N, C-alpha and C positions, 0 to 999 in steps of 0.2 A: 504494500500500500504506500503510495506516494504521500509524503508529508509536506506541508506548506509553511510550517513554522520555521523560523531561523534556527540554525544549528551551528553554523560557522561563518565567519566573515573573512574575506580576503581583500586587502587593500593593495591595489597595484599603484605604484608611484614611479616617478621618473626623476632622474637626477637633474639638478638645475631647474626645478619646476617650483615656483613660489606657491601655487595652490596645493601642490603635493606636500610641501613643507608645512603649510598651514594645517592641512588635514592631519598630518602625522603628529604635529605638536599638540593639537587639540586632543587627539586620541591618547597621546602620552600622558596628558594631565589626568585623564580618567583612569588609565592603567596605574598611574602612580598612586592614586587614592584607593583603587580597587584591584590589587594584583591578582585576585582570584579570577579576573576576566581574561588573563593572558592566554589560556588554552583555546579561547574562542575566536581569536583574531590572529591573522597572519599578515605581515606587511612584506610585500615582494617588490623588488626593483624591476621595472620593465626590462632594463638592460641585462639582467641576470636570468630572465625567464622568457626568452623569445618564443618558445613553443607554446607556453600557456597564453601569452599575449596573442599569438596567432589563433589558437583554438578558441579563445573567448572573443576573438575579433575586436580587440581593444584598439581604439584610435585616439582617445582623449584620456588625460590623466589629471588628477587621480581618478580611478574607478574602483568602486567598492562592489564586489560580487558577494551576494548573500546566498548561502547554500543551505539546503535542508539536510536532514539526517541521512538521506541517500546521496548526499553531495551533488545534487542537481541544483542548478541555478534557479532561484525563485524570484530574484530581483537584482537590480543593479542601480547604483547611483554614480553619476559622472559629475566631476567637479567637486570643489570643496564647500560650496555655498551651503549645502544641506548637511554637511558632516560637522555639525556643531557638538559642543560638549554635551548638551542635552540629548541629542540624537544618539551619540555613542553610549551614554549612560543608560538610556532607556532600552536600547537594542541589546546591549551586553547583559543588562539585568534580566531581560526577558529570556535570553538564552541560558544564562546561569541558573535561573529558577527552574526552567523546563528540564535542564540536564540533571538537576538534583532530585527530581521526582521519580 
């Protein structure tokens, strides 16, 4: 059975990208306060993962891929505008609580 609730987040970022740095710094603030969220998020450099970038057809960065428990993409967010501290906290809290049940 396919699940549609978030299970894992993958943030693709690019070197020398100001929006990528902003998204990463905002995420780091949340992770610093809540280290229990670390297992639910991966940050990958575009330059180090060309096959994943190609398979996900990524063209803009940062891009956040939201995966379900089957590791199927259920959503994506491109750009840093919506990757706020509140977004990271709410999304990672949701994953954390669902994984603990």
